C-alpha atoms as one frame of an Amber mdcrd trajectory, in Angstrom:
protein
   0.000   0.000   0.000   3.030   2.268   0.159   2.822   5.182  -2.198  -0.967
   5.146  -2.559  -2.678   8.486  -2.383  -6.386   9.202  -1.933  -8.190  10.155
  -5.113 -10.111  13.274  -4.171 -13.734  13.643  -5.015 -14.841  16.885  -6.568
 -16.086  18.103  -3.204 -12.884  19.868  -2.133 -14.695  23.211  -2.384 -17.606
  21.840  -0.355 -16.367  19.282   2.189 -18.915  17.150   4.028 -21.561  17.845
   5.058 -23.167  18.866   1.796 -26.618  18.167   0.318 -27.241  14.662  -0.963
 -29.102  14.000  -4.194 -31.723  11.370  -4.938 -30.487   8.300  -6.801 -31.834
   7.920 -10.346 -30.660   5.217 -12.718 -31.337   1.714 -13.928 -30.682  -1.760
 -12.628 -28.231  -3.943 -14.558 -31.273  -5.527 -16.212 -32.482  -2.100 -17.367
 -35.313  -1.517 -14.877 -35.623   2.101 -13.712 -34.507   2.765 -10.138 -35.333
   5.843  -8.100 -34.270   6.173  -4.464 -35.390   9.203  -2.505 -32.491   9.782
  -0.126 -34.724  11.406   2.486 -37.150   8.452   2.487 -36.268   6.309   5.446
 -33.952   6.671   8.347 -30.427   5.687   9.109 -27.518   6.097   6.790 -26.894
   5.059   3.217 -23.427   4.027   2.075 -22.965   4.526  -1.659 -20.234   2.280
  -3.043 -18.995   3.644  -6.378 -17.495   0.589  -8.071 -16.370  -0.555 -11.510
 -16.360  -3.975 -13.140 -12.779  -3.813 -14.410 -10.986  -2.747 -11.233  -8.723
  -4.976  -9.166  -9.282  -2.759  -6.130 -13.057  -3.061  -6.466 -13.188  -6.871
  -6.246 -12.869  -6.892  -2.432 -15.901  -4.616  -2.234 -18.002  -6.632  -4.698
 -17.135  -9.729  -2.619 -17.993  -8.033   0.673 -21.389  -6.955  -0.593 -22.259
 -10.592  -1.213 -22.354 -10.888   2.613 -22.991  -7.320   3.781 -23.678  -8.321
   7.400 -20.062  -9.520   7.682 -18.568  -6.149   6.658 -19.004  -4.564  10.088
 -21.180  -1.589   9.184 -23.411  -0.211  11.916 -26.890  -1.791  11.805 -28.499
   1.532  10.842 -26.324   1.759   7.706 -27.584   0.288   4.452 -25.478   0.037
   1.316 -25.976   0.461  -2.409 -23.582  -0.006  -5.335 -23.418   2.691  -7.991
 -21.698   1.918 -11.287 -21.358   4.031 -14.368 -24.453   4.014 -16.565 -25.183
   1.591 -19.404 -24.057   4.197 -21.936 -20.562   3.913 -20.404 -20.355   0.434
 -18.879 -21.645  -2.913 -20.133 -24.779  -4.052 -18.319 -23.600  -7.645 -18.821
 -20.316  -6.862 -17.056 -22.189  -5.246 -14.165 -24.517  -8.242 -13.881 -21.487
 -10.556 -13.747 -19.707  -8.479 -11.073 -22.917  -8.078  -9.083 -23.848 -11.784
  -9.106 -24.769 -12.656  -5.529 -24.517  -9.068  -4.264 -27.115  -8.551  -1.532
 -27.575  -4.775  -1.946 -29.168  -2.747  -4.745 -27.009  -2.001  -7.790 -27.735
   1.186  -9.723 -26.169   2.153 -13.037 -26.027   5.929 -13.519 -23.481   8.424
 -14.811 -25.608  11.189 -13.283 -25.196   9.850  -9.735 -21.405   9.924 -10.189
 -21.716  13.568 -11.254 -24.192  14.441  -8.474 -21.864  13.033  -5.816 -18.747
  14.470  -7.524 -16.985  11.117  -7.705 -13.899  11.051  -9.915 -12.475   7.580
  -9.273 -13.188   4.151  -7.874 -13.545   2.479  -5.521 -15.040   5.441  -3.706
 -17.582   5.594  -0.895 -20.026   8.290   0.147 -22.034   8.194   3.391 -25.417
   9.906   3.454 -27.449  10.733   6.562 -30.954  10.063   5.285 -32.667  12.066
   8.055 -30.908  15.290   7.034 -30.278  14.436   3.351 -26.630  15.374   3.871
 -23.393  13.745   2.785 -21.543  13.253   6.056 -18.501  11.286   4.922 -16.512
  10.133   1.927 -13.402   8.056   1.376 -11.354   6.186  -1.168 -11.708   2.486
  -0.472  -8.392   0.785   0.201 -10.236  -1.967   2.098 -13.395  -2.513   4.096
 -11.618  -1.447   7.290 -11.098   2.047   5.792 -14.745   2.296   4.798 -16.003
   1.111   8.191 -13.642   3.565   9.927 -15.097   6.422   7.855 -18.668   5.405
   8.676 -17.825   5.098  12.385 -16.064   8.486  12.419 -19.101  10.167  10.880
 -21.304   9.328  13.877
């Protein structure tokens, strides 16, 4: 891990907290998905992943058994990939096989959350509709540490 540097999101001018946006996209099978961030309580962890990314594989694997990751019980997760105009739906379906959380394909969500690289994670407080944390994912321990620190 020596020499790795965090890939910043575009939120340097507006560090957390900042307003969260609703999630609009499609499932890997093409069904429309709309998630109102303010609907529901707890926190939502957005995992921005890619299908052709060695560093993303640990996160795809972890989301096959999300209870084993160590997230607080009030934190739900969702994968966000690039949209079908950018990324193959077949590739996303293959990477997401067995994943136990929703998978949304949307270029707009990447833009809304100012994500420039992957794997990247954004934590949203659903009660306030605010982004309260973000991190580059080096491993699940980094992601869990960010979610715990945002309490």
